[in-house]
C-alpha positions as CSV (number, residue, x, y, z in Angstrom):
1,X,-57.8,-55.5,70.5
2,X,-54.9,-53.3,69.9
3,X,-51.5,-53.8,71.0
4,X,-52.2,-51.3,73.7
5,X,-54.7,-53.4,75.7
6,X,-54.3,-56.9,76.6
7,X,-55.9,-59.2,79.2
8,X,-54.4,-59.4,82.5
9,X,-51.1,-61.6,82.5
10,X,-49.6,-61.2,85.9
11,X,-46.8,-59.1,84.6
12,X,-45.1,-56.9,86.8
13,X,-42.0,-54.7,87.1
14,X,-39.8,-57.3,86.6
15,X,-40.9,-58.3,83.4
16,X,-44.0,-60.2,81.3
17,X,-45.7,-62.9,83.4
18,X,-46.4,-66.2,82.4
19,X,-50.3,-65.8,81.8
20,X,-51.0,-67.5,85.4
21,X,-51.1,-64.7,88.0
22,X,-51.7,-67.2,90.8
23,X,-48.4,-69.1,89.9
24,X,-46.5,-66.0,89.7
25,X,-47.8,-63.9,92.6
26,X,-49.7,-66.3,94.9
27,X,-53.7,-66.0,95.3
28,X,-53.3,-63.2,98.1
29,X,-51.4,-60.9,96.1
30,X,-53.5,-61.5,93.1
31,X,-56.7,-61.0,94.8
32,X,-55.1,-57.6,96.0
33,X,-54.1,-56.4,92.7
34,X,-57.4,-57.2,90.9
35,X,-59.7,-56.4,93.7
36,X,-61.8,-59.4,93.5
37,X,-62.0,-59.1,89.5
38,X,-61.5,-62.4,87.6
39,X,-58.1,-62.3,85.2
40,X,-60.4,-62.0,82.1
41,X,-62.3,-59.1,83.6
42,X,-59.3,-56.7,83.5
43,X,-57.4,-55.0,80.4
44,X,-53.9,-53.6,80.8
45,X,-53.2,-50.6,79.0
46,X,-49.6,-49.2,78.9
47,X,-49.1,-45.8,78.7
48,X,-45.7,-44.0,78.2
49,X,-47.2,-40.3,78.3
50,X,-45.1,-38.1,80.2
51,X,-46.7,-37.1,83.4
52,X,-46.5,-33.1,83.8
53,X,-46.3,-31.3,87.3
54,X,-46.3,-27.6,87.2
55,X,-45.4,-24.7,89.7
56,X,-47.5,-22.3,87.8
57,X,-50.7,-21.8,89.6
58,X,-51.9,-18.6,88.1
59,X,-55.5,-18.9,86.7
60,X,-54.4,-17.8,83.1
61,X,-57.4,-19.1,81.1
62,X,-60.7,-17.3,82.1
63,X,-63.2,-19.5,79.9
64,X,-61.5,-22.6,81.7
65,X,-62.2,-20.8,85.0
66,X,-65.7,-20.3,84.2
67,X,-66.0,-23.7,82.8
68,X,-64.4,-25.4,86.0
69,X,-66.9,-23.4,88.4
70,X,-69.8,-24.4,86.3
71,X,-68.7,-28.1,86.5
72,X,-68.3,-27.9,90.5
73,X,-71.3,-26.1,91.0
74,X,-73.3,-28.7,88.6
75,X,-72.1,-31.9,90.2
76,X,-75.0,-34.1,91.2
77,X,-75.2,-37.3,93.5
78,X,-76.4,-40.4,91.6
79,X,-78.0,-42.0,95.1
80,X,-80.1,-39.0,96.2
81,X,-80.4,-36.9,93.1
82,X,-82.0,-40.2,90.9
83,X,-85.2,-41.7,91.9
84,X,-84.1,-45.6,91.8
85,X,-87.5,-46.7,93.0
86,X,-89.0,-45.5,89.9
87,X,-90.5,-48.9,88.2
88,X,-89.3,-49.6,84.7
89,X,-91.1,-52.1,82.5
90,X,-88.4,-52.9,79.6
91,X,-91.1,-54.3,77.0
92,X,-93.5,-51.1,77.5
93,X,-90.3,-48.9,77.3
94,X,-89.4,-50.2,73.8
95,X,-93.1,-50.4,72.6
96,X,-93.4,-46.6,73.6
97,X,-90.2,-46.0,71.5
98,X,-91.2,-47.7,68.3
99,X,-89.1,-47.2,65.4
100,X,-86.2,-46.1,67.3
101,X,-86.3,-49.1,69.5
102,X,-86.9,-51.7,67.0
103,X,-86.1,-50.0,63.1
104,X,-88.3,-51.5,60.3
105,X,-85.4,-53.3,58.9
106,X,-85.8,-56.1,61.3
107,X,-89.3,-56.7,60.4
108,X,-88.5,-56.6,56.7
109,X,-85.4,-59.3,57.5
110,X,-88.1,-61.4,58.9
111,X,-90.1,-61.7,55.6
112,X,-87.3,-62.7,53.6
113,X,-87.2,-66.3,52.4
114,X,-84.9,-68.4,54.8
115,X,-85.0,-65.7,57.5
116,X,-84.2,-67.1,61.1
117,X,-86.7,-64.4,62.0
118,X,-89.8,-65.9,59.9
119,X,-92.7,-66.7,62.1
120,X,-91.7,-64.1,64.8
121,X,-94.6,-62.5,66.6
122,X,-94.8,-59.3,68.4
123,X,-93.4,-61.1,71.7
124,X,-90.1,-61.9,69.8
125,X,-89.8,-58.6,68.3
126,X,-90.3,-57.0,71.8
127,X,-87.7,-59.1,73.3
128,X,-85.4,-58.3,70.4
129,X,-85.7,-54.5,71.0
130,X,-85.2,-54.8,74.7
131,X,-81.9,-56.7,73.9
132,X,-80.9,-54.0,71.4
133,X,-81.4,-51.1,74.0
134,X,-79.8,-53.3,76.6
135,X,-76.8,-53.7,74.0
136,X,-76.7,-49.8,73.3
137,X,-76.7,-48.9,77.0
138,X,-74.0,-51.4,77.5
139,X,-71.6,-49.4,75.0
140,X,-72.6,-46.2,77.0
141,X,-71.7,-47.8,80.1
142,X,-68.2,-49.0,78.8
143,X,-67.6,-45.7,76.9
144,X,-67.9,-43.7,80.2
145,X,-65.6,-45.7,81.9
146,X,-63.1,-45.2,79.1
147,X,-63.6,-41.5,79.4
148,X,-62.9,-41.6,83.2
149,X,-59.7,-43.0,82.6
150,X,-58.9,-40.6,79.6
151,X,-60.1,-37.7,81.9
152,X,-57.6,-39.2,84.8
153,X,-54.7,-39.0,82.0
154,X,-55.4,-35.6,80.9
155,X,-54.9,-34.4,84.8
156,X,-51.6,-36.2,84.8
157,X,-50.4,-35.2,81.3
158,X,-51.8,-31.7,80.6
159,X,-49.5,-28.9,81.2
160,X,-51.7,-25.9,82.2
161,X,-53.4,-25.8,85.8
162,X,-56.7,-24.7,84.5
163,X,-56.9,-27.7,82.5
164,X,-55.8,-30.1,85.1
165,X,-58.5,-28.6,87.5
166,X,-61.4,-29.2,85.0
167,X,-60.2,-32.6,83.9
168,X,-60.4,-33.7,87.3
169,X,-64.0,-32.5,87.6
170,X,-64.5,-34.6,84.6
171,X,-63.0,-37.6,85.9
172,X,-65.9,-37.3,88.8
173,X,-68.4,-36.7,86.2
174,X,-67.7,-39.8,84.1
175,X,-67.3,-42.1,87.2
176,X,-70.9,-41.0,88.0
177,X,-72.1,-41.6,84.4
178,X,-70.5,-45.1,84.7
179,X,-72.1,-45.6,88.0
180,X,-75.8,-44.8,87.0
181,X,-75.5,-46.7,83.7
182,X,-74.2,-49.7,85.7
183,X,-77.0,-49.6,87.8
184,X,-79.6,-49.1,85.5
185,X,-78.6,-52.2,83.4
186,X,-78.5,-54.3,86.7
187,X,-81.6,-53.1,88.2
188,X,-83.9,-52.2,85.3
189,X,-82.7,-54.3,82.1
190,X,-80.3,-57.2,82.8
191,X,-76.9,-58.3,82.2
192,X,-74.6,-55.9,80.4
193,X,-73.2,-57.0,76.9
194,X,-69.3,-57.0,76.2
195,X,-67.7,-53.7,74.9
196,X,-67.7,-54.0,71.2
197,X,-63.9,-54.4,69.8
198,X,-64.3,-51.3,67.8
199,X,-65.1,-49.2,71.1
200,X,-62.3,-51.1,73.2
201,X,-59.8,-50.4,70.1
202,X,-60.5,-46.6,70.5
203,X,-60.4,-46.1,74.0
204,X,-57.0,-48.1,74.4
205,X,-55.5,-46.2,72.0
206,X,-56.3,-42.9,73.6
207,X,-55.2,-44.1,76.8
208,X,-51.6,-45.5,75.5
209,X,-50.9,-42.7,73.0
210,X,-48.0,-40.5,74.3
211,X,-49.2,-37.3,73.1
212,X,-51.5,-35.8,75.3
213,X,-53.4,-33.6,72.9
214,X,-54.6,-36.9,71.0
215,X,-56.3,-38.1,74.2
216,X,-57.9,-34.8,74.1
217,X,-58.7,-35.0,70.5
218,X,-59.9,-38.4,70.6
219,X,-62.1,-38.2,73.8
220,X,-63.4,-34.7,74.0
221,X,-63.8,-34.2,70.4
222,X,-64.8,-37.5,68.8
223,X,-66.0,-39.6,71.4
224,X,-67.8,-37.1,73.2
225,X,-69.3,-35.7,70.1
226,X,-70.6,-39.0,69.6
227,X,-71.8,-39.4,73.0
228,X,-74.1,-36.1,72.7
229,X,-75.6,-37.4,69.4
230,X,-76.3,-40.7,70.8
231,X,-77.7,-39.6,74.2
232,X,-79.7,-37.0,72.2
233,X,-81.1,-39.5,70.0
234,X,-82.2,-41.8,72.6
235,X,-83.6,-38.8,75.0
236,X,-85.8,-37.8,72.0
237,X,-87.5,-40.9,71.7
238,X,-87.5,-42.3,75.3
239,X,-90.5,-41.9,77.4
240,X,-89.3,-44.0,80.4
241,X,-88.9,-41.6,83.5
242,X,-86.1,-42.8,85.0
243,X,-83.9,-43.0,81.8
244,X,-85.1,-39.5,80.6
245,X,-83.9,-38.2,83.9
246,X,-80.5,-39.7,83.9
247,X,-79.8,-38.4,80.3
248,X,-80.9,-35.0,81.1
249,X,-78.4,-34.9,83.7
250,X,-75.6,-36.7,81.6
251,X,-76.1,-34.6,78.6
252,X,-75.5,-31.4,80.6
253,X,-72.3,-32.8,81.6
254,X,-71.2,-34.1,78.1
255,X,-71.8,-30.7,76.6
256,X,-69.0,-29.1,79.2
257,X,-66.9,-31.9,78.4
258,X,-66.9,-31.0,74.6
259,X,-66.6,-27.5,75.4
260,X,-63.5,-28.2,77.6
261,X,-61.7,-29.9,74.6
262,X,-62.5,-27.1,72.2
263,X,-61.3,-24.5,74.6
264,X,-58.0,-26.1,75.3
265,X,-57.2,-27.6,71.9
266,X,-58.0,-24.5,70.0
267,X,-55.3,-22.7,71.8
268,X,-52.7,-25.5,71.3
269,X,-53.3,-26.0,67.4
270,X,-53.2,-22.3,67.0
271,X,-49.5,-23.0,67.1
272,X,-48.7,-26.1,65.3
273,X,-46.9,-26.7,62.2
274,X,-48.9,-27.8,59.1
275,X,-47.2,-31.0,59.4
276,X,-48.4,-31.5,63.0
277,X,-51.7,-30.3,62.0
278,X,-52.1,-33.0,59.0
279,X,-51.1,-35.8,61.8
280,X,-54.3,-34.7,63.8
281,X,-56.3,-34.5,60.6
282,X,-55.3,-38.0,59.7
283,X,-56.3,-39.1,63.2
284,X,-59.4,-37.9,62.6
285,X,-60.0,-39.4,59.3
286,X,-58.8,-42.6,60.8
287,X,-61.1,-42.2,63.9
288,X,-64.2,-41.5,61.7
289,X,-64.3,-43.1,58.3
290,X,-61.3,-45.9,58.2
291,X,-62.1,-47.6,61.4
292,X,-65.6,-48.7,60.2
293,X,-65.7,-52.1,61.5
294,X,-68.2,-51.0,64.1
295,X,-69.6,-54.5,64.4
296,X,-73.0,-55.0,66.0
297,X,-73.0,-57.0,69.1
298,X,-73.3,-60.8,68.1
299,X,-74.4,-61.4,71.7
300,X,-77.7,-60.2,71.0
301,X,-78.3,-62.8,68.7
302,X,-77.0,-65.6,70.8
303,X,-79.1,-64.6,73.7
304,X,-82.0,-65.1,71.4
305,X,-80.8,-68.4,70.1
306,X,-80.1,-67.5,66.4
307,X,-76.7,-67.9,64.5
308,X,-75.2,-64.6,63.8
309,X,-74.1,-65.8,60.4
310,X,-77.6,-66.9,59.6
311,X,-79.2,-63.4,60.1
312,X,-76.6,-61.1,59.0
313,X,-77.2,-61.8,55.3
314,X,-80.9,-61.1,55.7
315,X,-80.4,-57.8,57.6
316,X,-78.0,-56.8,54.5
317,X,-80.5,-57.5,52.2
318,X,-83.3,-55.8,53.9
319,X,-80.9,-52.5,54.5
320,X,-80.7,-52.6,50.8
321,X,-84.0,-53.2,49.8
322,X,-85.3,-50.4,52.2
323,X,-82.7,-48.0,51.8
324,X,-83.1,-47.7,55.7
325,X,-79.9,-48.0,57.6
326,X,-80.3,-46.8,61.4
327,X,-75.9,-46.9,61.3
328,X,-76.3,-44.1,58.3
329,X,-78.8,-42.2,60.1
330,X,-76.9,-42.1,63.3
331,X,-73.8,-41.3,61.5
332,X,-75.3,-38.2,60.1
333,X,-76.1,-37.1,63.7
334,X,-72.9,-37.6,64.8
335,X,-71.1,-35.5,62.1
336,X,-73.7,-33.0,62.7
337,X,-72.1,-32.5,66.1
338,X,-68.6,-33.3,65.2
339,X,-67.8,-31.1,62.3
340,X,-68.6,-27.6,63.6
341,X,-66.2,-28.7,66.8
342,X,-63.6,-29.7,64.3
343,X,-63.9,-26.4,62.2
344,X,-63.5,-24.2,65.6
345,X,-60.1,-26.4,66.0
346,X,-59.1,-25.1,62.6
347,X,-58.6,-29.0,61.7
348,X,-61.2,-29.0,59.1
349,X,-59.6,-26.1,56.8
350,X,-56.0,-26.7,57.7
351,X,-53.5,-27.9,54.9
352,X,-55.8,-26.5,51.9
353,X,-59.0,-28.1,53.7
354,X,-57.8,-31.4,53.6
355,X,-59.9,-33.2,56.0
356,X,-63.0,-31.0,54.7
357,X,-62.4,-32.6,51.1
358,X,-62.3,-36.5,52.3
359,X,-65.3,-35.8,54.7
360,X,-67.1,-34.1,51.9
361,X,-66.1,-37.1,49.5
362,X,-68.1,-39.4,52.0
363,X,-71.0,-37.2,52.0
364,X,-70.7,-36.4,55.8
365,X,-71.1,-32.5,55.4
366,X,-74.4,-32.3,54.4
367,X,-76.2,-31.5,57.7
368,X,-74.1,-29.8,60.1
369,X,-74.9,-27.5,63.1
370,X,-74.1,-23.9,62.9
371,X,-72.5,-23.4,66.3
372,X,-69.8,-25.5,67.8
373,X,-70.1,-27.1,71.1
374,X,-68.1,-24.8,72.9
375,X,-69.7,-21.5,71.7
376,X,-73.2,-22.9,72.2
377,X,-72.3,-23.7,75.9
378,X,-70.9,-20.6,76.6
379,X,-73.7,-18.9,74.8
380,X,-76.1,-20.6,77.2
381,X,-74.1,-19.5,80.3
382,X,-74.7,-15.7,79.3
383,X,-70.9,-15.1,79.1
384,X,-71.3,-13.4,75.5
385,X,-68.0,-14.8,74.8
386,X,-66.5,-16.8,71.8
387,X,-63.8,-19.2,72.0
388,X,-60.5,-17.5,71.9
389,X,-62.1,-14.0,72.9
């Protein structure tokens, strides 16, 4: 975890706590502060970003006005618009998804000498597929809560009233997404997995950074582009009706969120210096290439009674033998979404193409979509306007 996030320690206005909140504040106060959660279930993120009030209420950004109006009219109710009575058979679900639920590399790993998966039958592989899906949806859940907090931060820190209005609608969207993923896991799949250290570090860094545009860039452009790629990949393969319905609702929201980031940041970045743009380029490089420790959820193997240290070498060897890497395939889909969005902001080619050159060296510019998400979204709404028009 980064320094920005830490477990609850009972710290308050008087300074850091001892680590024992009950000893410091008494059980009644602690219960109120934590809302019934245990101390280990709470993370504190310290944020020094200035909060901005504005008395300029004129609606000056027509595209954000359009976006906000659409967001308000597209609100949906997680209780009444979703049929939670739909039965879900997790094993039938992953069998129907095929390789998308259980990539072939796991079966190859089972055939290697000394593999802890040796002797597995279809029952064990189905259980692994269910756990992998549960782990994936768990990260969606945690990411949506992080997005909710970042959207709330944008309401407080962005200086434009039009952006505050839209960010408020996004906070509601992200709250609803968090709610439905939590409910799906609790009622249909089982216990959620913890947030991965990589995702936790990403979100706590965005919440702690004092620059409001970095919260925009990290969440609206990087993480939301990643979410669009991840949700799109799952939607193409899942046949389970309830999950398909949820993804359809959520992806419509997410496309608006990315468009919001592009429409807002394109205006800001057009006036930044080369040095300031380079700082944003370096942030993107760090967020996408240098922070590659996206560890798989080790708890998957713990639930299956397998030591992580025993299975990882087999998975690495199987990946090398087959040349099949689920992570690499997803990374290409992610960059297909991300690159045109970053290009629309002017960050891909700023400073003589510094970021383009580094992403090209990593082989991540081979397959990109032609349109950025904002332009595509506006076209779908029939406005006929591009960003900046």
